[in-house]
DRENLOKOL-331766 format. One line per 5 residues: number of its first residue (from 0); their letters; for each residue y, x, z of N, C-alpha, C, CB. Coordinates in steps of 0.1 Angstrom, whole numbers, plus 5000, padded with zeros to 4 digits. Atoms other than C-alpha are relative to their C-alpha. Glycine has a CB too. Layout:
NUM> a> Y,X,Z,Y,X,Z,Y,X,Z,Y,X,Z | ...
END
This chain:
0> maalr> 4987,5005,4995,2558,7446,4563,5011,5008,4998,4999,4996,5014 | 4989,4991,5002,2578,7477,4557,5010,4995,4989,4995,5014,4998 | 4991,5005,5011,2591,7462,4525,5009,4989,5003,4992,4996,4989 | 4990,5011,4996,2607,7434,4544,5011,5006,5008,4993,4989,5009 | 4989,4992,4993,2629,7460,4563,5009,5006,4992,4994,5010,5009
5> lpedg> 4991,4993,5008,2661,7472,4550,4998,5015,4999,5013,4998,5006 | 5000,4984,5000,2661,7508,4537,5011,5006,5009,5003,5005,4986 | 4990,4994,4992,2680,7533,4558,5013,4999,4994,4997,5014,5003 | 4986,5002,5006,2717,7528,4554,5004,5010,4990,5010,5000,5011 | 4997,4989,5009,2721,7562,4538,4995,4998,4985,4995,5013,5005
10> lwlgk> 5007,5002,5013,2699,7550,4509,5008,4989,4991,4985,4996,5002 | 4995,5011,5007,2720,7520,4500,5015,4997,5004,4992,4989,5001 | 4987,5005,4995,2751,7513,4521,5011,5008,4993,5002,5002,5016 | 4990,4993,5007,2782,7521,4502,4997,5005,4986,5005,5011,5008 | 5005,4996,5014,2763,7527,4470,4996,4988,4992,4989,5010,5002
15> pelre> 4997,4988,5008,2761,7528,4441,5015,5002,4999,4994,4999,4986 | 4986,4997,5001,2794,7545,4436,5005,4998,4985,5002,5015,5005 | 4995,5002,5013,2816,7535,4405,5001,5014,4994,5013,4993,5000 | 4999,4987,5007,2811,7564,4380,5013,5002,4993,4990,5001,4990 | 4987,4996,5007,2842,7582,4367,4996,5001,4984,5006,5013,5005
20> drkpg> 5002,4999,5014,2823,7588,4334,4993,4987,4994,4991,5012,4998 | 5005,5013,5004,2815,7551,4329,5003,4997,4985,5007,4990,5008 | 4999,5004,5014,2808,7540,4293,4989,4991,4997,5000,5012,4990 | 5012,5009,5004,2786,7515,4276,4988,5010,4994,5004,4989,4988 | 5012,4992,5004,2751,7528,4269,4996,4997,4984,4988,4996,5009
25> tdvfd> 5006,5000,5013,2732,7533,4236,4985,4997,5001,5003,5012,4993 | 5015,5002,5000,2697,7518,4231,4995,4999,5014,4992,5012,4992 | 5005,5002,4986,2695,7510,4268,4989,4989,5001,5013,4997,5010 | 5010,5012,4999,2678,7476,4264,4993,4998,4987,5007,4987,5003 | 5009,5004,5013,2654,7480,4235,4987,4993,5004,4997,5013,4992
30> qsrpc> 5012,5007,4995,2629,7463,4258,5004,4987,5008,4991,5010,5008 | 4999,5012,4991,2625,7430,4277,4995,5005,5013,4993,4987,4994 | 5006,4993,4988,2622,7442,4312,5007,4995,5013,5003,5016,4999 | 4994,5005,4987,2629,7437,4350,5012,5008,5004,4989,5001,5011 | 4989,4993,4994,2659,7446,4371,4993,5012,5008,5009,4990,5010
35> rqadf> 5004,4987,4993,2656,7483,4386,5011,5005,5006,4994,5010,4990 | 4990,4993,4993,2676,7501,4411,5007,5011,4992,4995,5005,5013 | 4996,4989,5008,2679,7531,4387,5012,4996,4991,4989,5005,4993 | 4990,5004,5010,2701,7510,4363,5013,5000,5006,4996,4986,4995 | 4987,5001,4994,2728,7505,4389,5007,5013,5002,4998,4993,5014
40> etpwf> 4994,4987,4997,2734,7542,4392,5003,5007,4987,4989,5010,5009 | 4997,4994,5013,2741,7549,4355,5015,4998,4996,4991,4994,4989 | 4986,5003,5005,2775,7552,4337,5002,4986,4993,5005,5012,4990 | 4999,5012,5007,2768,7522,4316,5000,4987,5010,4988,5000,4990 | 4999,5012,4991,2762,7499,4346,5014,5001,5007,4987,5002,5012
45> sywsd> 4986,4999,4995,2795,7511,4361,5010,4994,4991,5003,5014,5003 | 4991,5005,5011,2812,7504,4328,5000,4985,5000,4997,5005,4986 | 5000,5015,5001,2800,7468,4327,5004,4993,5013,4987,4995,4997 | 4996,5006,4987,2806,7461,4364,5015,5000,5000,4995,5008,5012 | 4986,4999,5000,2841,7472,4359,5006,4990,4990,5005,5014,4997
50> rlger> 4995,5009,5011,2847,7453,4326,4998,4986,5003,4993,5003,4986 | 5003,5014,4997,2832,7421,4340,5008,4996,5013,4984,4998,5001 | 4992,5003,4988,2855,7423,4371,4991,4998,5011,5009,4989,4998 | 5009,5003,4989,2825,7424,4394,4999,5013,5009,4987,4995,4995 | 5003,4988,4990,2821,7447,4425,4987,5006,4997,5002,4996,5015
55> lryhr> 5014,4993,5002,2794,7473,4419,4992,4999,5013,5002,5015,4994 | 5009,5001,4989,2765,7466,4442,4987,4998,4996,5004,4989,5009 | 5014,5002,5003,2728,7464,4444,4997,4984,5001,4992,5008,5010 | 5003,5014,4999,2724,7427,4435,4995,4996,4986,5013,4991,5004 | 5007,5003,5013,2702,7412,4408,5008,4991,4992,4985,4994,5002
60> klwef> 4991,5009,5009,2728,7386,4396,5009,5008,4991,5008,4990,5008 | 4991,4991,5007,2751,7414,4387,4991,5007,4989,5007,5011,5010 | 5010,4995,5010,2721,7430,4369,4998,4991,4988,4987,5003,5005 | 5001,5009,5011,2717,7399,4349,5011,5000,4990,4998,4986,5006 | 4988,5001,5008,2752,7398,4337,5001,5014,4991,5012,4998,5010
65> vyiaq> 5000,4988,5007,2750,7435,4328,4990,5001,4989,4998,5011,5009 | 5010,4999,5011,2718,7432,4309,5004,4992,4988,4986,4994,5005 | 4997,5007,5012,2731,7404,4288,5012,5006,4993,5003,4987,5004 | 4988,4994,5007,2764,7421,4281,4996,5013,4992,5012,5003,5010 | 5004,4987,5006,2748,7455,4273,4991,4997,4988,4991,5010,5011
70> alher> 5008,5002,5011,2721,7440,4252,5007,4994,4988,4989,4990,5004 | 4992,5005,5012,2746,7420,4230,5010,5011,4995,5008,4987,5005 | 4991,4989,5004,2769,7451,4229,4992,5008,4990,5006,5008,5012 | 5008,4992,5008,2741,7472,4215,4997,4994,4987,4988,5004,5007 | 5003,5007,5014,2734,7446,4188,5013,4997,4993,4992,4986,5002
75> rllra> 4987,5001,5007,2771,7447,4178,5004,4985,4999,4999,5007,4987 | 4997,5015,5000,2776,7410,4187,5013,4997,5008,4987,4991,5005 | 4987,5003,4993,2806,7414,4210,5011,5005,4991,5000,5007,5014 | 4990,4996,5010,2831,7415,4181,5007,4989,4995,4994,5008,4989 | 4991,5011,5005,2858,7395,4166,4993,4991,4990,5013,5005,4994
80> gargl> 5006,5009,5010,2845,7364,4148,4986,4996,5004,5001,5007,4986 | 5013,5003,4996,2811,7364,4164,5000,4986,5008,4994,5011,5009 | 5002,5012,4992,2799,7329,4178,4990,5001,5009,4999,4989,4991 | 5010,4999,4988,2781,7327,4211,4999,4987,5006,5004,5011,5011 | 5003,5012,4992,2765,7299,4230,4994,5003,5013,4991,4990,4992
85> gfgvg> 5005,4998,4987,2760,7300,4267,4994,4987,5006,5011,5006,5009 | 5007,5011,4993,2735,7278,4286,5001,5002,5015,4985,4999,4996 | 5000,5001,4985,2739,7268,4323,5009,5011,5005,4986,5002,5006 | 4991,4989,4998,2770,7291,4325,5005,5001,5015,5011,4999,4991 | 4996,5001,4986,2780,7281,4361,5013,5006,5000,4990,5006,5010
90> replt> 4987,4993,5000,2809,7304,4371,5000,5015,4996,5004,5000,5014 | 5001,4986,5006,2799,7335,4352,5012,5006,4994,4989,5000,4990 | 4990,4995,5007,2823,7360,4340,4999,5003,4985,5003,5011,5006 | 5004,4996,5015,2806,7364,4306,5008,4993,4990,4985,4998,4997 | 4992,5008,5011,2824,7336,4287,5013,5006,4998,5001,4985,5004
95> ayfvs> 4986,4995,5002,2858,7350,4295,5000,5014,4994,5008,5001,5014 | 4999,4987,5005,2848,7386,4288,4996,5000,4986,4990,5009,5008 | 5004,5000,5013,2830,7378,4256,5012,4995,4991,4988,4990,4998 | 4988,5005,5009,2862,7359,4243,5011,5012,5000,5006,4986,5007 | 4991,4989,4999,2883,7389,4253,4996,5011,4989,4999,5006,5015
100> rgcri> 5004,4991,5010,2862,7409,4228,5001,4995,4986,4987,5003,5002 | 4998,5007,5013,2870,7384,4200,4991,4990,4997,5000,5010,4989 | 5010,5010,5003,2841,7361,4202,5005,4986,5003,4988,5002,5009 | 4997,5013,4996,2843,7324,4201,4988,4993,5006,5005,4991,4987 | 5011,5003,4992,2822,7308,4227,4998,4985,5002,5002,5006,5014
105> tatdl> 5003,5013,4994,2806,7274,4234,4993,5001,5012,4993,4992,4990 | 5006,4998,4987,2799,7273,4270,4995,4986,5004,5010,5006,5010 | 5006,5012,4996,2775,7246,4284,4995,5000,5014,4990,4997,4991 | 5007,5002,4987,2763,7233,4318,4997,4985,5001,5010,5005,5012 | 5004,5013,4997,2749,7203,4334,5011,4990,5002,4992,5000,5012
110> apeaa> 4991,5010,4997,2766,7171,4338,5003,5000,5016,4995,4986,4996 | 4996,4999,4986,2785,7169,4372,4990,4993,5010,5014,4994,5002 | 5009,5008,4991,2761,7143,4387,4987,5007,5001,4998,4986,4996 | 5013,4994,5000,2730,7161,4377,5001,5014,5008,4995,5002,4985 | 4997,4988,4994,2745,7194,4390,5000,4998,5016,5012,5006,4995
115> adagw> 4998,5003,4986,2753,7179,4423,4986,4997,5007,5009,4988,5002 | 5014,5003,4995,2717,7164,4427,4991,5013,5001,4994,4990,4990 | 5008,4986,4998,2703,7200,4421,5005,5010,5008,4998,5006,4987 | 4995,4991,4990,2725,7216,4446,5009,5010,4995,4989,5007,5008 | 4992,4989,5005,2746,7237,4422,5015,4999,5003,4997,5001,4985
120> tatdq> 4986,5003,4997,2779,7221,4430,5003,5005,5014,5003,4984,4999 | 4998,4996,4986,2775,7227,4468,5000,5015,5001,4989,4994,5009 | 5000,4985,4999,2768,7264,4462,5010,5007,4990,4986,5005,4997 | 4990,4995,5009,2797,7268,4437,4994,5007,4988,5009,5008,5007 | 5007,4993,5011,2773,7276,4408,4999,4991,4988,4986,5004,5004
125> haegk> 5000,5010,5010,2783,7248,4384,5014,5000,4994,4995,4987,5004 | 4987,5002,5006,2811,7246,4359,5001,4986,4994,5003,5010,4989 | 4998,5014,5004,2825,7211,4355,5008,4999,4988,5007,4993,5012 | 4993,5000,5012,2846,7221,4325,5005,5015,4997,5011,4991,5001 | 4995,4986,5005,2863,7250,4307,5008,5007,5010,5009,4998,4987
130> aalar> 4991,4993,4991,2889,7256,4334,4992,5008,5011,5009,4990,5006 | 5008,4993,4990,2862,7267,4358,4995,5014,4996,4987,4991,5004 | 5005,4987,5006,2853,7296,4334,5012,5010,4998,4993,4997,4987 | 4989,4992,5003,2888,7309,4331,5001,5012,5008,5012,4993,5000 | 4998,4988,4992,2894,7345,4343,5011,5008,4994,4987,5009,5001
135> pdlcd> 4988,4992,5006,2929,7357,4336,4999,5014,5002,5012,4996,5006 | 5002,4985,4998,2920,7391,4349,4991,5006,4989,4993,5002,5014 | 5008,4996,5011,2895,7393,4320,5004,4997,4987,4988,4996,5001 | 4997,5004,5013,2910,7374,4293,5013,4992,5000,4990,4992,4994 | 4987,5006,5000,2945,7362,4283,4997,4985,4999,5008,5004,4988
140> pevfe> 5003,5015,5000,2947,7324,4291,5002,4993,4988,5009,4993,5010 | 4998,5007,5013,2960,7315,4257,4988,5003,4990,5013,5005,4993 | 5012,4997,5007,2932,7333,4240,4988,4993,5004,4997,5014,5001 | 5011,5008,4994,2907,7317,4263,5000,4985,4996,5001,5001,5015 | 4998,5015,5004,2921,7282,4256,4996,4998,4986,5014,4996,5003
145> qavdf> 5002,5002,5014,2918,7287,4219,4985,5003,4996,5010,5009,4992 | 5012,4995,5005,2884,7304,4217,4988,4995,5008,5000,5016,5001 | 5011,5006,4993,2863,7284,4242,4999,4984,4999,5002,5004,5016 | 5002,5014,5000,2847,7251,4238,4989,4997,5012,4995,4994,4986 | 5009,5003,4989,2829,7234,4267,4992,4987,4997,5007,4998,5013
150> evvdm> 5008,5011,5001,2800,7209,4264,4990,4998,5011,4993,5001,4986 | 5009,5002,4991,2778,7192,4288,4986,4998,4993,5004,4988,5009 | 5014,5000,5007,2741,7199,4278,4989,5002,5010,5000,5012,4990 | 5012,4999,4992,2708,7194,4294,4991,5011,4992,4992,4985,5001 | 5007,4989,5007,2688,7226,4286,4986,4994,4996,4998,5013,5009
155> naips> 5013,5006,5004,2657,7203,4283,5002,4992,4988,4993,4992,5010 | 4997,5009,5012,2674,7184,4254,5012,5005,4993,5002,4985,5004 | 4990,4994,5007,2695,7207,4234,5003,4992,4988,4997,5015,4995 | 4996,5008,5012,2714,7187,4208,4999,5008,4987,5014,4993,5001 | 5001,4994,5013,2708,7195,4171,5014,5006,4995,4993,4990,4990
160> slagy> 4987,4996,5004,2746,7198,4167,5004,5014,5004,5011,4990,5006 | 4998,4986,4997,2745,7232,4184,4991,5009,4990,4997,5002,5016 | 5007,4993,5010,2736,7254,4156,5009,5010,4993,4993,4991,4990 | 4992,4990,5008,2747,7284,4135,5006,5011,5008,5010,4994,4993 | 4993,4990,4990,2755,7308,4165,4994,5013,4996,4997,4997,5016
165> dfcws> 5004,4986,5001,2752,7346,4162,4992,5005,5012,5013,5010,4999 | 5008,4995,4988,2739,7349,4197,5001,4987,5010,5007,5013,5007 | 4999,5009,4990,2731,7328,4228,4994,5007,5013,4992,4986,4997 | 5005,4993,4987,2723,7336,4265,4999,4990,5010,5011,5011,5005 | 5000,5006,4987,2715,7323,4299,4995,5009,5010,4990,4987,5000
170> acale> 5002,4991,4988,2714,7340,4333,4993,4991,5011,5014,5007,5005 | 5009,5006,4991,2685,7328,4354,5003,4985,5003,5000,5007,5012 | 4999,5014,5000,2688,7291,4345,4987,4993,4996,5012,4997,4990 | 5011,5006,5006,2656,7284,4327,4989,4997,5010,4995,5009,4989 | 5011,5002,4990,2633,7286,4357,5003,4987,5008,4999,5011,5010
175> hlgsl> 4996,5013,4993,2651,7255,4371,4998,4987,4991,5016,5000,5004 | 5001,5012,5009,2641,7232,4342,4988,4991,5004,4998,5005,4986 | 5010,5009,4995,2611,7217,4360,4985,5005,5000,5000,4988,4992 | 5014,4994,5002,2580,7238,4349,5000,5013,4992,4991,4989,4992 | 5001,4989,5008,2569,7270,4334,5001,4997,4984,4988,5007,5003
180> eagmt> 5000,5004,5015,2563,7252,4300,5015,4995,4996,4990,4988,4998 | 4986,5005,5004,2599,7236,4301,5009,5012,4997,5006,4991,5011 | 4992,4989,5002,2614,7270,4304,4997,5008,4988,4999,5009,5012 | 5003,4993,5013,2595,7285,4276,5003,4992,4987,4985,5005,5000 | 4995,5009,5011,2602,7255,4254,5015,5002,4997,4996,4986,5002
185> fiers> 4987,4997,5002,2637,7260,4261,5004,5013,4992,5006,5001,5014 | 4998,4988,5009,2636,7296,4248,4998,4999,4986,4992,5011,5005 | 5003,5003,5014,2620,7285,4217,5011,4992,4994,4987,4992,4998 | 4991,5008,5006,2645,7258,4212,5014,5007,4999,5002,4987,5008 | 4986,4993,5000,2675,7282,4220,5000,5009,4986,5002,5011,5014
190> ldtlk> 4999,4992,5012,2665,7303,4189,5003,4991,4988,4987,5007,4997 | 4996,5008,5011,2669,7272,4168,5016,4998,4999,4993,4985,5002 | 4986,5001,5000,2706,7273,4177,5007,5011,4992,5005,4998,5013 | 4994,4987,5006,2711,7307,4159,4999,5000,4986,4994,5011,5005 | 5001,4996,5015,2717,7318,4125,4987,5008,4998,5013,5010,4996
195> pggfa> 5011,4991,5002,2687,7336,4109,5004,5014,5003,4995,5000,4986 | 4996,4987,4996,2687,7370,4125,5008,5001,5013,5007,5006,4989 | 4993,5000,4988,2706,7359,4155,4992,5003,5012,5006,4988,5002 | 5007,4996,4988,2698,7370,4191,5002,4991,5012,5004,5014,5003 | 5000,5007,4988,2689,7352,4222,4997,5011,5012,4990,4987,5000
200> vhtte> 5002,4992,4989,2692,7370,4255,5000,4991,5013,5012,5012,5001 | 5001,5009,4989,2679,7352,4286,4994,5009,5012,4990,4987,4995 | 5007,4995,4988,2670,7362,4322,4994,4990,5008,5010,5008,5008 | 5008,5010,4992,2645,7345,4345,4994,5007,5011,4989,4992,4992 | 5007,4994,4988,2622,7351,4375,4988,5006,4996,4997,4990,5010
205> lnlts> 5013,4993,5001,2594,7376,4375,4993,5000,5013,5002,5014,4994 | 5010,5000,4988,2565,7370,4400,4995,5014,5001,4988,4990,4999 | 5004,4986,4998,2559,7405,4414,4987,5000,5009,5011,5009,5007 | 5010,5000,4991,2532,7394,4438,4986,4997,4993,5002,4990,5010 | 5013,5005,5006,2505,7377,4416,5002,4997,4986,4994,4988,5007
210> dvrtl> 5002,5004,5014,2494,7373,4380,4991,4987,5000,4995,5011,4992 | 5009,5012,4999,2472,7344,4392,5008,4988,5006,4987,5003,5008 | 4993,5011,4993,2490,7322,4417,5016,5001,4997,4997,5000,5016 | 4986,5000,5001,2527,7312,4412,5006,4986,5003,5004,5006,4985 | 4994,5013,4999,2551,7283,4414,5001,4995,4985,5015,5000,5008
215> esggt> 5000,5004,5014,2544,7264,4382,5009,4988,4996,4985,4998,4996 | 4991,5012,5003,2566,7233,4387,5009,4998,5012,4992,4988,4996 | 4991,5003,4989,2595,7221,4408,5014,5006,4997,4994,5005,5013 | 4985,4997,5002,2631,7231,4413,5001,5015,4996,5008,4998,5014 | 5001,4986,5006,2622,7268,4406,4986,5004,4998,5006,5010,5011
220> vlyrr> 5013,4995,5003,2593,7283,4389,5001,5015,4998,4994,4993,4988 | 5000,4986,5001,2582,7319,4388,4990,5004,4989,4996,5006,5014 | 5009,4996,5011,2569,7335,4356,4992,5013,5004,5009,5003,4988 | 5010,4989,4998,2539,7358,4359,5001,5009,4987,4985,4994,5002 | 5001,4991,5012,2533,7388,4336,4993,4993,4989,4992,5013,5003
225> kdlla> 5007,5006,5012,2508,7367,4316,5007,4988,4994,4986,4996,5006 | 4991,5011,5006,2533,7338,4312,5009,5007,4990,5008,4992,5010 | 4990,4993,5008,2558,7362,4297,4994,5005,4987,5008,5010,5007 | 5008,4995,5012,2532,7378,4274,4996,4988,4991,4987,5008,5005 | 5003,5011,5008,2521,7344,4263,5012,4994,4992,4995,4989,5008
230> lagrl> 4987,5004,5006,2558,7334,4255,5002,5009,4989,5012,5000,5010 | 4998,4991,5011,2562,7365,4235,4990,4998,4987,4999,5014,5006 | 5009,5002,5011,2530,7357,4215,5004,4987,4993,4986,4998,5006 | 4995,5012,5006,2543,7322,4209,5012,5003,4990,5004,4990,5010 | 4988,4997,5008,2576,7335,4195,4997,5009,4988,5011,5007,5008
235> tdagh> 5004,4992,5012,2561,7362,4174,4991,4993,4990,4994,5013,5005 | 5008,5008,5008,2535,7337,4160,5009,4992,4991,4991,4992,5008 | 4991,5008,5008,2565,7317,4148,5009,5007,4991,5008,4991,5009 | 4993,4992,5009,2579,7346,4130,5013,5007,5006,5003,4992,4989 | 4990,4994,4994,2605,7357,4155,4997,5015,5005,5003,4992,5012
240> evapl> 5003,4986,4994,2609,7392,4170,5003,5000,5015,5009,5012,4993 | 4998,5000,4986,2607,7399,4207,5000,5015,5004,4988,4992,5008 | 5000,4986,4995,2618,7432,4223,4988,5002,5009,5014,5003,5008 | 5012,4997,4993,2587,7448,4237,5001,4998,5015,4996,5014,4998 | 5000,5002,4985,2578,7438,4273,4996,5011,5009,4991,4989,5004
245> dfdag> 5001,4989,4990,2581,7463,4301,5000,4994,5014,5011,5011,4999 | 5001,5007,4986,2570,7452,4336,5001,5010,5012,4985,4993,5000 | 4997,4990,4989,2579,7484,4355,5012,4995,5008,5004,5013,4994 | 4989,5006,4992,2600,7470,4384,5006,5010,5008,4995,4989,5008 | 4994,4990,4992,2609,7504,4397,4994,5003,5013,5013,4998,5002
250> ggpvd> 5006,4996,4988,2600,7523,4428,5009,5006,5010,4990,5009,4997 | 4990,4995,4990,2633,7532,4446,5000,4992,5012,5015,5000,4995 | 5000,5007,4987,2640,7522,4481,5006,4986,5000,5008,5008,5010 | 4994,5013,5001,2661,7492,4471,4990,4991,4991,5014,5002,4993 | 5009,5007,5008,2635,7482,4445,4989,4995,5009,4994,5010,4990
255> tfvdv> 5012,5004,4992,2608,7480,4472,5004,4990,5012,4993,5012,5006 | 4995,5008,4989,2630,7460,4498,4999,4985,4994,5015,5005,5003 | 5000,5014,5003,2622,7422,4496,5008,4993,5010,4985,4994,4999 | 4991,5008,4993,2650,7401,4508,4995,4987,5004,5013,4998,4992 | 5006,5013,4995,2640,7371,4530,5012,4991,5004,4989,5002,5011
260> ppylp> 4990,5009,4995,2660,7340,4538,5005,5002,5014,4995,4987,4999 | 4988,5002,5009,2689,7338,4546,5003,5012,4993,5012,4995,5008 | 4999,4987,5007,2695,7362,4518,5013,5007,5003,4998,4998,4986 | 4989,4992,4997,2718,7391,4522,5009,5001,4987,4994,5014,5005 | 4991,4999,5012,2749,7396,4499,4996,5014,4992,5015,5000,5004
265> ephlr> 5004,4987,5006,2734,7432,4493,4992,5007,5011,5013,5009,4995 | 5007,4998,5013,2710,7448,4488,4991,4988,4997,4991,5013,5000 | 5007,5012,5003,2693,7420,4469,4994,5001,4985,5010,4988,5002 | 5007,4998,5013,2671,7431,4439,4988,4991,5000,4997,5015,4997 | 5012,5007,4998,2640,7414,4451,5001,4990,5012,4988,5009,5002
270> lalag> 4999,5010,4989,2636,7382,4472,4986,4993,5002,5011,4990,4995 | 5012,5007,4997,2608,7364,4489,5003,4984,4998,4996,5002,5016 | 4999,5015,5003,2603,7327,4476,4986,4994,5001,5007,4998,4986 | 5013,5008,4999,2575,7305,4487,4988,5009,5002,4997,4991,4987 | 5011,4991,4998,2554,7335,4497,4998,5011,4988,4988,4992,5002
275> fatts> 5000,4989,5011,2560,7355,4465,5012,5008,5001,4999,4993,4986 | 4988,4991,5002,2583,7385,4458,5003,4998,4985,4997,5015,5003 | 4996,5002,5014,2603,7379,4427,5013,5009,4997,5002,4985,4997 | 4987,4994,5004,2631,7397,4407,5004,4995,4986,4998,5016,5000 | 4995,5004,5012,2651,7392,4376,4993,5007,4989,5014,5001,4999
280> fgiia> 5005,4994,5013,2636,7398,4341,5008,4995,4988,4985,4996,4998 | 4993,5003,5011,2655,7399,4309,4991,5000,4988,5011,5010,4998 | 5007,5002,5012,2641,7387,4276,5009,5000,4988,4992,4988,5000 | 4991,4999,5011,2656,7396,4242,4991,4996,4987,5006,5016,4998 | 5007,5005,5011,2645,7377,4211,5009,4999,4988,4994,4986,5003
285> rrke> 4992,5001,5013,2657,7377,4174,4994,4989,4992,5002,5014,4992 | 5005,5010,5009,2654,7347,4153,4996,5005,4986,5010,4988,4998 | 5005,4995,5012,2634,7351,4122,5011,4999,4988,4987,4990,4996 | 4990,5000,5012,2654,7358,4089,4996,4988,4992,4999,5015,4990
END
């Protein structure tokens, strides 16, 4: 039960501190891997927290944004003229930031009715249109207006018209598609939206409790180690590349704390859900040439 208790204040309260030597990393995410406390204490994490206009704190959602931004940066995709496709974007800062780097973005989310039924509207996690993604603090409004397109898209039925992108991403959206299989099929389909050699970066839920039992269907599913290994096998069998999978979820005091409902605003790297401990896991895949 000790893991359900907050670490001593001195180990997390008021930390991590924004680094003065902040800068983007090099070859930080050459693996598909989980959220870890140590990431938050690096110069590159401070850099991305600052650039994305997010308060630096121990929270797995912030880690997801940083994972996606750093992974795309390392692959030289945050550049003028690059085309990106975001799935289930909600109110993320990523669209606005990517546009500020010169990218042209197609942002997508559920239809308003479906989002309301799923509870995303009530929790302010749904974008009803382009205006919901505007961040004047991150991107000039005129640049944003010209460089962002918004479409209503069901991630279980991606239209064939979405194609030819340099990269695509999603931040913990695919585990809400109804089943383990639906989420894996989505990742496979997301690669079809890319140019040959394009990159997909997705984050989802990693079951830290069991590699046998899990939530296999419903509003939220939890991917086990074996599920993600099977997904990587499916992608490589199809000729795609997958960044090697690393399942080390860290051993720092914040890593070992499992947040229970009602969840705290911080620290929040692992949470309890239906009797399982889960955290965020990032997957990087490259479409076959």
